C-alpha positions in Angstrom: 33.3 8.3 10.1 30.8 5.2 10.1 33.3 3.1 12.2 32.8 5.0 15.2 30.6 3.0 18.0 28.8 5.9 19.1 27.3 6.4 15.4 26.7 3.1 14.9 24.8 2.8 18.3 22.7 5.9 17.2 22.3 4.5 13.3 20.6 1.4 15.2 18.7 3.1 17.5 16.7 5.3 14.4 16.1 2.1 12.8 14.2 0.0 15.8 12.8 3.6 16.5 11.2 3.8 12.7 10.3 -0.2 13.2 8.3 0.5 16.2 6.7 3.7 15.0 5.5 1.5 12.1 4.2 -1.3 14.3 2.4 1.0 16.2 0.9 2.9 13.2 -0.5 -0.4 11.9 -1.8 -1.6 15.7 -3.4 1.8 15.2 -4.8 2.3 11.8 -5.0 -1.3 10.7 -3.8 -1.9 7.2 -0.7 0.5 6.3 0.0 1.7 2.7 2.8 -0.6 2.1 0.8 -3.8 2.5 -2.0 -2.2 0.3 0.9 -1.1 -2.7 2.4 -4.4 -2.5 -0.9 -6.4 -2.7 -2.1 -4.0 -5.7 1.2 -4.9 -7.4 0.7 -8.4 -7.1 -2.8 -8.6 -8.1 -1.8 -6.9 -11.3 1.6 -9.3 -12.1 3.9 -6.4 -12.1 7.3 -6.7 -10.6 8.9 -4.0 -8.2 11.1 -3.0 -11.1 8.2 -2.3 -13.4 6.6 0.0 -10.9 9.6 1.7 -10.0 9.9 2.4 -13.3 6.1 3.9 -13.5 7.0 5.8 -11.1 10.6 7.0 -12.2 12.8 5.4 -9.6 15.1 2.7 -8.5 13.5 -0.6 -7.6 15.4 -0.1 -4.3 13.6 2.9 -3.4 10.1 1.3 -4.3 11.3 -1.9 -2.3 11.3 0.1 0.6 8.0 1.7 0.2 6.4 -1.7 0.3 8.3 -2.4 3.4 7.6 0.6 4.9 11.1 1.6 5.5 10.7 4.6 4.1 7.5 7.1 3.4 6.5 7.4 0.0 5.6 10.9 -1.1 2.2 12.2 -2.0 3.3 12.5 -5.5 3.9 8.9 -5.9 1.1 7.9 -4.0 -1.1 9.7 -6.6 0.8 8.3 -9.7 -0.3 5.1 -8.1 -3.7 5.8 -7.8 -4.1 6.9 -11.4 -1.8 3.9 -12.8 -3.8 0.9 -10.8 -7.2 3.2 -11.3 -7.9 3.1 -7.4 -8.8 5.8 -5.0 -6.4 7.9 -2.6 -8.7 6.8 0.3 -8.1 3.1 -0.7 -4.4 3.1 -1.0 -4.4 4.6 2.8 -6.4 2.2 4.2 -9.6 4.6 4.8 -12.0 2.8 2.0 -11.9 -0.8 0.6 -11.9 -1.2 -3.2 -15.5 -0.5 -3.7 -15.4 2.4 -1.7 -17.2 1.7 1.4 -15.9 3.4 4.6 -13.9 0.7 6.4 -16.2 0.2 9.9 -13.2 1.2 12.0 -13.5 5.1 10.3 -17.1 5.3 10.8 
């Protein structure tokens, strides 16, 4: 039952834990792929709905990818690389757009 107080506390805890893990990851690694895919979309003047259609998913699901709430599956990352004509290394933050390794990984 979703009105159960224990259930609600567990959900709230999971949500906080996801947020904390995402923040720790960003601090450790630099830019998170969610920020990069949003930047790519905005640079190409696409709406979330349009990119979601390319991936064959709902706009709400794509929105969760961009905000980092949900992890994006590898096959969607591959499709985004093909769509934007960038490398996987760029999307996951290992290289800049020109293909040069980011200094923190050298």
